[in-house]
C-alpha positions as CSV (number, residue, x, y, z in Angstrom):
1,X,92.4,126.2,97.9
2,X,89.6,125.9,100.4
3,X,86.3,124.0,100.6
4,X,83.6,126.0,99.0
5,X,81.8,126.8,102.2
6,X,84.9,128.3,103.8
7,X,86.3,130.2,100.9
8,X,84.7,133.6,101.7
9,X,85.6,133.5,105.4
10,X,89.1,132.3,104.7
11,X,89.7,135.2,102.2
12,X,88.5,137.8,104.7
13,X,90.7,136.3,107.4
14,X,93.7,136.4,105.2
15,X,92.9,140.1,104.3
16,X,92.8,140.9,108.1
17,X,96.2,139.2,108.5
18,X,94.7,136.4,110.7
19,X,96.3,132.9,110.9
20,X,94.2,130.5,108.8
21,X,94.8,126.8,109.5
22,X,95.3,124.7,106.4
23,X,92.2,122.4,106.0
24,X,94.2,120.1,103.8
25,X,97.1,119.6,106.3
26,X,98.6,116.2,105.6
27,X,97.5,116.2,101.9
28,X,99.8,116.8,99.0
29,X,100.0,120.6,98.5
30,X,100.6,120.7,94.8
31,X,97.7,121.5,92.5
32,X,96.3,118.7,90.4
33,X,96.1,119.9,86.8
34,X,95.5,118.7,83.3
35,X,99.0,117.5,83.1
36,X,98.9,115.4,86.3
37,X,99.5,111.7,85.8
38,X,96.9,109.6,87.7
39,X,97.4,106.2,89.4
40,X,94.2,104.6,90.5
41,X,94.0,102.8,93.8
42,X,91.3,100.1,93.3
43,X,89.6,98.2,96.1
44,X,86.8,98.2,98.6
45,X,86.4,99.6,101.2
46,X,88.7,102.5,100.8
47,X,88.7,103.8,104.4
48,X,91.7,101.6,105.3
49,X,93.8,102.6,102.3
50,X,97.3,103.7,103.4
51,X,99.2,103.8,100.1
52,X,98.1,107.4,99.1
53,X,99.5,108.7,102.3
54,X,103.0,107.4,101.2
55,X,102.9,107.9,97.5
56,X,101.5,111.4,97.3
57,X,103.9,113.0,99.9
58,X,106.7,111.3,98.1
59,X,105.6,112.7,94.7
60,X,105.3,116.2,96.2
61,X,108.7,116.0,97.8
62,X,110.4,114.6,94.6
63,X,108.6,117.1,92.3
64,X,106.8,114.4,90.4
65,X,103.5,115.6,88.9
66,X,101.5,112.5,89.7
67,X,98.8,111.5,92.3
68,X,97.4,108.2,93.6
69,X,93.6,108.4,93.8
70,X,91.6,106.0,95.9
71,X,88.6,104.5,94.0
72,X,86.1,102.4,95.8
73,X,84.9,99.5,93.6
74,X,82.8,96.7,94.9
75,X,83.5,93.2,93.7
76,X,80.4,93.0,91.5
77,X,81.2,96.2,89.7
78,X,84.9,95.6,89.1
79,X,85.1,93.5,85.9
80,X,82.8,95.8,83.8
81,X,84.6,98.9,85.1
82,X,88.3,98.0,84.6
83,X,88.7,98.3,80.9
84,X,86.7,101.5,80.5
85,X,88.6,103.1,83.4
86,X,91.9,102.6,81.4
87,X,90.4,104.5,78.5
88,X,91.3,107.6,80.5
89,X,94.3,109.1,78.7
90,X,95.9,110.5,81.8
91,X,95.7,107.2,83.8
92,X,99.1,105.5,83.8
93,X,98.3,102.5,86.0
94,X,96.6,101.2,89.1
95,X,97.3,99.8,92.5
96,X,95.0,96.8,93.1
97,X,94.0,95.7,96.6
98,X,91.3,93.6,98.3
99,X,89.1,92.1,97.0
100,X,90.2,92.4,93.3
101,X,93.7,90.9,93.2
102,X,92.7,87.5,91.9
103,X,89.9,88.7,89.6
104,X,92.3,91.1,87.9
105,X,94.6,88.4,86.4
106,X,92.1,87.3,83.8
107,X,91.2,90.9,82.7
108,X,94.7,91.9,81.5
109,X,96.6,91.4,78.2
110,X,99.8,90.1,79.8
111,X,101.1,89.2,83.3
112,X,104.5,88.6,84.7
113,X,105.8,85.3,86.0
114,X,105.2,86.5,89.6
115,X,101.5,86.9,88.8
116,X,101.3,83.4,87.2
117,X,102.8,81.8,90.3
118,X,100.7,83.8,92.8
119,X,97.5,83.7,90.8
120,X,97.0,87.4,91.7
121,X,97.9,90.9,90.6
122,X,98.4,94.1,92.6
123,X,99.8,96.5,89.9
124,X,98.5,97.3,86.4
125,X,100.5,99.4,83.9
126,X,98.9,100.8,80.8
127,X,101.6,100.5,78.1
128,X,102.1,102.9,75.2
129,X,100.0,100.7,72.9
130,X,97.1,100.7,75.4
131,X,97.6,97.1,76.5
132,X,97.5,96.3,80.2
133,X,100.4,94.5,82.0
134,X,100.0,93.1,85.4
135,X,102.6,92.5,88.1
136,X,102.7,91.4,91.8
137,X,104.8,93.1,94.5
138,X,103.0,92.1,97.8
139,X,105.1,89.0,98.4
140,X,108.4,90.6,97.6
141,X,107.6,93.6,99.9
142,X,106.6,91.3,102.7
143,X,109.8,89.1,102.4
144,X,112.1,92.2,102.2
145,X,110.6,93.5,105.4
146,X,111.1,90.2,107.2
147,X,114.7,90.0,106.0
148,X,115.4,93.6,107.0
149,X,114.4,92.6,110.6
150,X,117.1,89.9,110.6
151,X,114.8,86.9,110.2
152,X,116.6,84.1,108.3
153,X,114.1,82.5,105.9
154,X,116.3,79.9,104.2
155,X,115.3,76.5,105.6
156,X,112.6,78.0,107.8
157,X,109.0,76.7,108.2
158,X,106.3,79.2,107.3
159,X,102.5,79.3,107.8
160,X,100.4,81.5,105.6
161,X,96.8,81.9,106.7
162,X,94.7,83.2,103.9
163,X,95.5,82.3,100.3
164,X,93.8,85.0,98.3
165,X,95.8,87.6,96.3
166,X,98.1,88.8,99.0
167,X,98.6,85.4,100.7
168,X,99.4,83.5,97.5
169,X,102.0,86.2,96.6
170,X,103.6,86.0,100.0
171,X,103.7,82.2,99.8
172,X,105.4,82.4,96.4
173,X,108.0,84.9,97.6
174,X,108.7,82.9,100.8
175,X,109.3,79.8,98.6
176,X,111.7,81.9,96.4
177,X,113.5,83.0,99.6
178,X,114.3,79.4,100.4
179,X,111.9,78.3,103.1
180,X,111.8,74.5,103.5
181,X,108.1,74.2,104.5
182,X,105.0,76.2,103.8
183,X,101.7,75.6,105.4
184,X,98.6,77.1,103.7
185,X,95.2,77.6,105.2
186,X,92.1,79.2,103.9
187,X,88.5,79.2,104.8
188,X,87.9,77.9,101.3
189,X,90.0,74.7,101.2
190,X,90.0,74.6,97.4
191,X,91.8,78.0,97.3
192,X,94.6,76.8,99.5
193,X,94.8,73.6,97.4
194,X,95.1,75.6,94.2
195,X,98.0,77.7,95.6
196,X,99.7,74.5,96.9
197,X,99.5,73.0,93.4
198,X,101.1,76.0,91.8
199,X,103.8,76.1,94.4
200,X,104.7,72.4,94.0
201,X,104.9,73.0,90.2
202,X,107.4,75.7,90.6
203,X,109.4,74.6,93.7
204,X,109.8,70.8,93.6
205,X,111.8,70.6,96.8
206,X,109.3,72.6,98.8
207,X,107.2,70.8,101.5
208,X,103.7,72.2,101.0
209,X,101.0,71.4,103.5
210,X,97.3,72.4,103.6
211,X,94.3,72.2,105.9
212,X,95.4,73.7,109.3
213,X,96.0,77.1,110.7
214,X,97.7,75.7,113.9
215,X,100.9,77.8,114.3
216,X,102.7,75.1,116.4
217,X,106.0,74.1,114.8
218,X,106.3,77.2,112.4
219,X,109.1,79.8,112.5
220,X,107.1,82.4,110.5
221,X,103.4,82.9,110.7
222,X,101.5,85.3,108.4
223,X,98.0,86.6,108.6
224,X,97.0,87.3,104.9
225,X,93.3,87.4,105.6
226,X,91.1,90.5,106.1
227,X,90.5,89.5,109.7
228,X,91.4,92.5,111.8
229,X,90.0,95.1,109.5
230,X,86.7,95.3,111.4
231,X,86.1,95.7,115.1
232,X,85.1,92.4,116.6
233,X,86.8,90.2,114.0
234,X,88.0,86.9,115.4
235,X,91.7,86.2,115.3
236,X,92.8,84.3,112.2
237,X,94.5,81.6,114.4
238,X,94.8,80.5,118.0
239,X,97.4,83.0,119.3
240,X,97.8,81.0,122.5
241,X,99.6,78.4,120.5
242,X,102.3,80.7,119.2
243,X,105.8,79.9,120.5
244,X,107.8,82.9,121.8
245,X,110.4,82.5,119.0
246,X,107.9,82.7,116.2
247,X,108.0,85.7,113.8
248,X,104.4,86.9,113.2
249,X,103.6,89.1,110.2
250,X,100.4,91.0,109.3
251,X,99.0,92.5,106.1
252,X,96.0,94.3,107.7
253,X,96.8,98.1,108.0
254,X,93.8,99.5,109.7
255,X,95.8,100.0,112.8
256,X,99.5,99.6,113.4
257,X,99.3,96.7,115.9
258,X,96.3,94.5,115.1
259,X,94.7,92.2,117.7
260,X,96.8,89.4,116.3
261,X,100.1,91.3,116.6
262,X,99.2,92.5,120.1
263,X,98.5,88.9,121.1
264,X,101.8,87.8,119.4
265,X,103.8,90.4,121.3
266,X,102.2,89.3,124.5
267,X,103.6,85.8,123.7
268,X,107.1,87.2,123.2
269,X,107.0,87.0,119.4
270,X,108.8,89.4,117.0
271,X,106.3,91.0,114.7
272,X,105.9,92.9,111.4
273,X,103.1,95.4,111.0
274,X,101.1,95.7,107.8
275,X,102.6,98.9,106.5
276,X,106.1,97.5,106.6
277,X,105.2,95.6,103.4
278,X,104.1,98.8,101.7
279,X,107.3,100.7,102.4
280,X,109.3,97.8,101.1
281,X,107.4,97.3,97.9
282,X,106.7,100.9,96.8
283,X,110.2,101.4,95.3
284,X,109.4,98.4,92.9
285,X,106.0,99.9,92.1
286,X,107.6,103.2,91.2
287,X,110.0,101.6,88.8
288,X,107.1,99.6,87.3
289,X,105.1,102.8,86.6
290,X,108.2,104.6,85.2
291,X,108.7,107.0,88.0
292,X,112.0,107.8,89.8
293,X,112.4,105.3,92.6
294,X,113.5,105.8,96.2
295,X,114.2,103.9,99.4
296,X,112.0,102.6,102.2
297,X,113.8,105.1,104.5
298,X,112.8,108.1,102.4
299,X,109.2,106.9,102.1
300,X,109.0,106.5,105.9
301,X,110.4,110.0,106.4
302,X,107.7,111.6,104.1
303,X,104.8,109.4,105.0
304,X,101.6,110.9,106.4
305,X,100.5,107.7,108.0
306,X,99.7,108.3,111.7
307,X,98.2,105.8,114.1
308,X,96.6,106.6,117.4
309,X,98.5,105.0,120.2
310,X,96.4,102.8,122.5
């Protein structure tokens, strides 16, 4: 299949026996048909979306007739769109990303305990009766990635900068993993205070602090803000105050090593790139949607994500 303005030339080249480069190189090769199951990827802007570059090659490799479709939805259009979108009979569910994770919670019929603690949702399943169930996998994916790199979380001190959908989920999963102290910072102080209140209600022994993004004294530091998605963004914290032994994690996926991660590496810190969280949580997503699951290693092997090296 070729773009309409190349079809005639491509057909003639094939008839001559010429080599014709595939204009869809890196894109799932199977044909989308009337029996293909759709998973929406809801967020804005879509240019930085990486999940389709992992899911779709995996679906193709595993022989699963499904496709993840990026759908750009601005915040002001999201609430009136969500329910009508799920009237589509071939839509099984949705991945939800910035800026909709918090808004989504109130729009669903039921949510899991993970969503209640995080106050955010990043996965929607349309059940057989048409009701919508929400779950949250960001935090678990992030924590699994940290643990896979050998960082011990039990008893550690963690700072989470940004307490929107992804940050609140990471904070909840860090608490579940046994950290002793969590610092929360957000440009909107009330957002950090709200997450702190929910965490204290679920984890009575947890020391929860708010009001500062100073990384001094923390073992794990997480950027859960969008800072780093746009050229010229300021750093989410003062990287010069990172101790060399600090583990620094990122959720931004625009580039493999964001300005924060580059600064952290320059300070001698171990780091986790944004896509690591994706690879770790996709197996849980697949199970949630009722697809055959896999491992992060398989997903990395089939992934079409490519970053330009600086």
